C-alpha positions in Angstrom: 21.4 14.4 -19.0 18.8 14.4 -16.2 20.5 11.9 -13.9 23.0 9.0 -14.1 20.2 6.4 -13.7 18.0 7.6 -16.5 17.9 4.9 -19.1 14.6 5.0 -21.1 13.3 1.5 -21.9 13.8 0.5 -25.6 10.5 -0.6 -27.4 11.9 -4.2 -27.9 12.7 -4.5 -24.3 9.3 -3.3 -23.2 7.8 -5.8 -25.6 9.8 -8.6 -24.1 8.7 -7.6 -20.6 5.0 -7.5 -21.5 4.5 -10.2 -24.2 3.9 -13.1 -21.7 1.0 -11.2 -20.1 -2.4 -9.9 -20.9 -2.8 -6.5 -19.3 -5.9 -5.4 -21.1 -8.3 -3.7 -18.7 -5.7 -3.9 -15.9 -4.4 -1.2 -13.5 -0.6 -0.9 -13.8 2.0 0.9 -11.7 5.2 2.1 -13.3 7.2 3.3 -10.2 10.3 4.8 -12.0 8.4 6.0 -15.0 11.0 8.3 -16.5 9.8 9.8 -19.8 7.0 7.3 -20.1 8.2 4.6 -22.5 6.9 1.7 -20.4 3.8 3.7 -19.6 3.0 4.2 -23.3 3.7 0.5 -24.0 1.3 -0.6 -21.2 -1.5 1.7 -22.5 -1.0 0.5 -26.1 -1.7 -3.0 -24.9 -5.0 -2.0 -23.3 -4.2 -1.2 -19.7 -7.1 0.8 -18.4 -4.8 3.1 -16.3 -1.2 3.4 -15.5 -0.1 4.9 -12.1 3.3 6.5 -12.1 6.0 7.7 -9.7 9.1 9.7 -10.7 11.6 11.7 -8.7 12.8 14.0 -11.5 10.5 17.1 -11.8 11.2 17.6 -15.6 10.1 14.0 -16.3 7.0 14.3 -14.1 5.8 17.1 -16.3 6.1 14.8 -19.3 4.3 12.0 -17.6 1.4 14.4 -16.5 0.6 14.9 -20.2 0.1 11.2 -21.0 -3.7 10.3 -21.2 -4.9 7.5 -18.9 -1.9 7.8 -16.7 -1.8 9.3 -13.2 1.2 10.5 -11.2 0.8 9.4 -7.6 4.2 10.1 -6.1 7.8 11.3 -6.5 10.2 9.0 -4.6 8.8 5.4 -5.1 10.6 4.2 -1.9 8.3 6.5 0.1 5.1 5.1 -1.5 2.8 3.3 0.9 0.7 0.0 0.2 -2.7 1.7 0.5 -1.9 3.9 -2.5 -1.5 0.9 -4.9 -3.8 -1.7 -3.2 -5.9 -2.0 -6.4 -3.1 -2.5 -9.0 -2.8 -5.7 -11.0 0.8 -5.3 -12.3 3.9 -3.4 -11.4 6.1 -2.9 -14.5 9.4 -1.3 -13.7 12.8 -0.2 -15.0 14.3 0.9 -11.7 17.6 2.8 -11.3 20.3 0.3 -11.7 22.4 1.8 -8.9 19.7 0.8 -6.4 17.6 -1.8 -8.2 17.4 -4.3 -5.4 16.0 -1.6 -3.1 13.3 -0.8 -5.6 12.3 -4.4 -6.4 12.2 -5.3 -2.7 10.0 -2.3 -1.9 7.7 -3.2 -4.8 7.3 -6.6 -3.3 6.7 -5.2 0.1 3.9 -2.8 -0.9 2.4 -4.8 -3.8 -1.2 -6.1 -3.1 -1.8 -9.8 -2.9 -2.1 -11.4 -6.4 0.0 -8.6 -8.0 2.5 -9.5 -10.7 5.9 -7.7 -10.8 7.9 -7.4 -14.0 11.2 -5.6 -13.5 14.5 -5.0 -15.3 17.7 -4.8 -13.3 21.5 -4.9 -13.6 22.3 -8.5 -14.2 25.2 -8.2 -11.7 22.6 -7.5 -9.0 21.3 -11.1 -9.6 24.7 -12.7 -10.4 26.7 -11.3 -7.5 24.6 -12.1 -4.4 27.6 -11.9 -2.0 27.7 -8.1 -2.2 25.0 -7.5 0.4 22.1 -8.9 2.4 19.5 -7.1 0.1 20.8 -9.0 -2.9 20.5 -12.2 -0.9 16.9 -11.3 0.0 16.2 -10.7 -3.7 17.7 -14.1 -4.6 15.4 -15.9 -2.0 12.4 -13.9 -3.3 13.0 -14.9 -6.9 13.5 -18.6 -5.9 10.3 -18.6 -3.9 8.0 -16.5 -6.0 9.2 -16.1 -9.6 12.1 -16.4 -12.0 14.8 -14.3 -13.8 16.7 -14.4 -17.0 19.7 -12.6 -18.6 18.6 -10.6 -21.7 22.1 -9.5 -22.5 23.2 -6.0 -23.4 19.6 -4.9 -24.3 20.4 -1.2 -24.0 23.4 -1.3 -26.3 21.6 0.5 -29.1 19.0 2.4 -27.0 18.1 6.0 -26.7 20.7 6.2 -23.9 23.1 3.3 -24.5 25.0 1.1 -22.1 26.7 -2.2 -22.6 25.7 -3.5 -19.1 24.0 -6.9 -19.2 20.4 -6.6 -18.2 18.3 -9.0 -16.1 14.6 -9.5 -16.3 12.6 -10.6 -13.2 9.1 -12.0 -12.9 7.5 -12.2 -9.5 3.9 -13.0 -8.4 2.8 -12.2 -4.9 0.5 -14.8 -3.3 -3.1 -13.6 -3.4 -6.2 -13.7 -1.4 -9.7 -12.7 -2.5 -11.8 -9.9 -1.0 -14.6 -10.1 -3.5 -16.7 -12.5 -1.5 -16.8 -10.3 1.6 -17.9 -7.3 -0.4 -20.3 -9.2 -2.6 -23.7 -7.4 -2.9 -22.3 -4.1 -1.6 -24.0 -2.0 -4.2 -27.6 -1.7 -3.4 -28.4 1.8 -4.4 -29.5 3.5 -7.7 -27.1 4.1 -10.5 -27.1 7.9 -10.5 -25.6 10.0 -7.6 -28.5 12.5 -7.9 -31.2 9.9 -7.1 -30.8 10.0 -3.3 -33.6 8.7 -1.1 -34.2 9.6 2.5 -31.4 7.2 3.6 -31.4 4.5 6.2 -28.8 5.7 8.8 -30.1 8.3 11.2 -26.6 9.7 11.8 -26.1 13.4 10.8 -22.6 12.6 9.7 -23.7 10.3 6.9 -26.5 12.5 5.7 -24.2 15.5 5.7 -21.3 13.8 3.7 -23.7 12.3 1.2 -25.4 15.6 0.6 -22.1 17.4 0.2 -20.8 14.7 -2.2 -24.0 15.0 -4.4 -23.8 18.8 -4.3 -20.1 18.8 -5.3 -20.9 16.6 -8.3 -23.7 18.9 -9.3 -21.5 22.0 -9.1 -18.9 20.3 -11.3 -21.5 19.5 -13.9 -22.8 23.1 -13.7 -19.3 24.3 -14.5 -19.2 22.2 -17.6 -22.6 23.3 -18.7 -21.6 27.0 -18.2 -18.6 26.4 -20.4 -20.8 25.1 -23.2 -23.2 28.0 -22.8 -20.2 30.4 -23.0 -19.1 28.8 -26.3 -22.6 29.1 -27.8 -22.8 32.8 -26.8 -19.5 33.6 -28.4 -19.9 31.5 -31.5 -19.6 33.4 -34.8 -17.9 36.6 -33.6 -15.2 35.7 -31.1 -12.0 34.4 -32.7 -10.7 32.0 -30.0 -12.0 29.1 -28.0 -12.8 29.9 -24.4 -13.5 27.2 -21.8 -13.9 26.6 -18.1 -12.4 23.7 -16.2 -11.9 22.4 -12.7 -8.2 22.2 -11.7 -6.3 20.6 -8.8 -2.8 21.8 -8.0 -2.9 23.6 -11.4 -3.7 20.5 -13.4 -7.1 19.9 -15.1 -9.3 17.2 -13.5 -11.7 15.2 -15.7 -15.2 14.5 -14.5 -14.6 10.8 -13.9 -11.4 11.5 -12.1 -13.0 14.2 -10.0 -15.9 11.9 -9.0 -13.6 8.9 -8.2 -11.3 11.0 -6.0 -14.2 12.7 -4.3 -15.8 9.4 -3.6 -12.6 7.9 -2.2 -12.2 10.9 0.2 -15.8 10.6 1.2 -15.5 6.9 2.1 -12.3 7.7 4.1 -14.2 10.4 6.0 -17.2 8.1 6.7 -15.0 5.3 8.1 -12.9 7.6 10.1 -16.1 9.1 11.8 -18.1 5.9 12.1 -15.8 2.9 12.6 -13.7 2.5 15.8 -10.1 3.5 15.2 -9.0 0.1 16.4 -10.6 -1.5 13.3 -8.7 0.6 10.8 -5.8 -1.7 10.0 -3.6 -1.1 7.0 -5.4 -4.2 5.5 -8.8 -2.5 5.7 -7.4 0.8 4.2 -5.9 -1.2 1.3 -9.2 -3.1 0.8 -11.2 0.1 0.8 -8.9 1.8 -1.7 -8.9 -1.2 -4.0 -12.6 -1.6 -3.8 -13.4 2.1 -4.6 -10.7 2.3 -7.3 -12.1 -0.7 -9.2 -15.8 0.3 -8.7 -15.9 3.9 -9.8 -19.7 3.6 -10.6 -20.6 3.2 -6.9 -23.5 5.4 -5.9 -22.4 7.0 -2.7 -25.7 6.6 -0.8 -26.6 6.3 2.8 -28.0 2.9 2.1 -24.6 1.8 0.7 -22.8 3.3 3.6 -24.9 1.2 6.0 -24.2 -1.9 3.9 -20.4 -1.3 3.8 -20.2 -0.7 7.5 -22.1 -3.9 8.2 -19.7 -5.8 6.0 -16.6 -4.3 7.6 -17.9 -5.0 11.1 -18.8 -8.6 10.1 -15.3 -9.3 8.6 -13.2 -7.9 11.4 -12.1 -11.3 12.6 -10.6 -12.1 9.2 -8.7 -8.8 9.2 -7.4 -9.4 12.7 -6.1 -12.8 11.5 -4.4 -11.2 8.5 -2.7 -8.5 10.6 -1.5 -11.1 13.1 -0.3 -13.5 10.4 1.6 -10.7 8.5 3.5 -9.5 11.5 4.1 -13.0 12.8 5.6 -14.0 9.4 7.8 -10.9 9.4 9.1 -11.4 12.9 9.8 -15.1 12.5 11.7 -14.3 9.3 14.2 -12.5 11.5 15.3 -15.5 13.6 18.9 -16.4 14.3 19.0 -19.0 11.5 16.8 -18.1 8.6 16.8 -18.8 4.8 16.1 -15.1 3.9 19.7 -13.9 4.6 18.4 -11.0 6.7 19.5 -9.9 10.1 18.2 -12.3 12.8 18.2 -12.6 16.5 17.8 -15.4 19.1 15.2 -13.2 20.7 12.7 -13.8 17.9 11.1 -17.3 17.8 10.3 -19.5 14.8 7.0 -20.9 15.8 5.4 -18.4 18.1 5.7 -14.8 19.4 8.3 -14.8 22.1 7.6 -12.7 25.2 10.5 -10.6 23.9 11.0 -9.9 20.2 13.0 -7.5 18.1 11.5 -5.4 15.2 14.0 -4.1 12.6 14.0 -0.7 10.8 11.4 0.9 13.1 13.4 3.7 14.8 15.5 6.4 13.3 18.0 8.9 14.6 16.8 12.4 15.3 18.2 15.2 13.2 19.7 16.8 16.3 20.2 15.8 20.0 21.5 12.3 19.4 18.3 10.6 20.4 16.0 8.3 18.5 12.4 8.4 17.5 9.7 6.2 16.0 8.3 8.0 13.0 4.7 8.1 12.1 5.3 7.0 8.5 6.6 3.9 6.8 5.4 0.3 6.5 7.1 -0.9 9.7 5.3 1.6 12.0 2.0 0.6 10.3 2.7 -3.1 11.1 3.2 -2.4 14.8 0.0 -0.3 14.9 -1.8 -3.3 13.2 -0.5 -5.6 15.8 -1.8 -3.4 18.6 -5.2 -3.2 17.0 -5.3 -7.0 16.6 -4.3 -7.3 20.3 -7.2 -5.0 21.3 -9.6 -7.1 19.3 -8.2 -10.3 20.9 -8.0 -9.1 24.5 -10.9 -6.6 24.6 -8.8 -3.7 25.7 -9.5 -0.1 24.6 -7.3 1.0 21.7 -7.2 4.6 23.0 -5.7 3.3 26.2 -2.9 1.1 24.7 -2.2 2.5 21.2 1.5 2.6 20.5 2.8 6.2 20.4 4.0 6.1 16.8 5.3 9.6 15.9 4.4 10.9 19.4 7.5 10.0 21.3 10.5 12.1 20.2 13.9 12.2 21.9 13.9 8.6 23.1 17.1 7.7 24.8 18.8 4.9 22.8 18.9 1.8 24.8 16.5 3.0 27.6 13.3 1.1 28.4 9.9 2.7 28.2 6.4 1.3 29.0 3.2 1.9 27.1 0.1 -0.2 26.3 0.9 -3.8 25.7 4.7 -3.5 25.7 7.9 -2.5 27.4 10.3 -1.3 24.7 13.6 0.3 23.9 14.9 1.7 20.6 18.5 1.5 19.3 20.3 3.9 17.0 20.7 1.3 14.3 16.9 1.2 14.0 15.9 -1.9 15.9 13.3 -1.7 18.7 13.2 -4.4 21.4 9.7 -5.3 22.7 8.6 -7.2 25.8 5.0 -8.1 26.6 3.9 -6.5 29.9 1.0 -8.9 30.5 1.8 -12.6 30.1 -1.9 -13.4 29.5 -1.9 -11.0 26.5 1.1 -12.8 25.1 -0.5 -16.2 25.6 -3.8 -15.2 24.0 -1.9 -13.8 20.9 -0.1 -17.1 20.5 -3.3 -19.0 20.7 -4.6 -16.9 17.8 -1.4 -17.6 15.8 -1.7 -21.3 16.5 -5.3 -21.3 15.2 -4.4 -19.3 12.1 -1.4 -21.5 11.3 -2.8 -24.8 12.4 -0.1 -25.4 14.9 -0.1 -26.8 18.4 0.7 -24.5 21.3 3.3 -25.5 23.9 1.5 -27.1 26.8 2.2 -24.3 29.3 0.8 -21.7 26.9 -2.3 -23.7 26.2 -3.1 -24.0 29.9 -2.5 -20.3 30.5 -4.9 -19.2 27.8 -7.5 -21.8 28.9 -7.4 -20.5 32.4 -8.3 -17.0 31.2 -11.5 -18.3 29.6 -11.7 -15.4 27.2 -13.0 -15.9 23.7 -10.3 -15.4 21.1 
């Protein structure tokens, strides 16, 4: 037995999960893929690709051999939103010993509009009093989906259990990015047909030329393999071939071009766009866009068009970043319906001058201090808030960026100052923030009021008006 949570999904259960949906042509994530039963079921129903994650090395080798599936991670709980920003469905049979953790994480990183179909231990849904995460899951299902008891569905399975199984359907509220990217593709259909380009920057010309040359070299490798077969035909007993591999695994031509193009776009945006614009929302949008449009010609003309579009939609991304962190913080108020930890410090209808952010800090391995790690969705949200504040206030991101990952050995409970905030971290993971500049705080709340259609308290409105800055 590989591990105590390995329960392959029976065919009839997989059918019950997928029958209500049409997944033909869709991108699916199976985050606890096991030996691939759900992966195969999704592909048999016409999914164009199934992304997988699996912690068990022996099972990962099985998954790697399934055509039209792609392993993107080991521990699903470490997977970040930008890796799956283009998926349409998350179909999962998570480990029953931690199913609430996996379902809540799936919801956290799922892109807007994504549908989540998950099995779970029915007791996770039936015994909500056993923990705050189960209460959170209950509220999530009530707000965005439904659940049902499918009984002892694994009783006659490949690995049997008489545990009663629950089936959860969730749909994350969506927004559309298609309009802001409409008309992006302006170049020719073939990567080889490059013109002189429209951007006079050496960086764009260099990366486009390198992309085109890499595609040509790959095709030359395939052509050489064909020539080798023709030379040996008739007198050499075995088939010889040449292939491009990555980490020891063969890489198909389409996969190579798509991955190469994604990395090239990341390089372009990192070099051309100001860092303060690179919110997690933008990274997710770019990943989704490129994943869904693998026929994009990577031309200088298209780079120019994409940069223009990104620059022109910055305000919408700032609004999205502000709204997401506002909704997260106001969820952690003293009295909230989400059954999560809350504090009087966090307000319900605006950013308080002081606020508390959960699950941001962690204990150091040694020394007894705390640190704010550079990975994880929580750190990303703080960085997004700082970038939004830079856009709203006009301050330089390089001067005020929050030192995520760059401040080790913080003393728990001690105050520090940097950028927009005065802050202190605690051993249980919470970080307390306080705005250093009252005007920054007021301008941020004006933006929140505009986004949410709310009226500011009178003293805040006067303060922002007196600044006279456009927000």
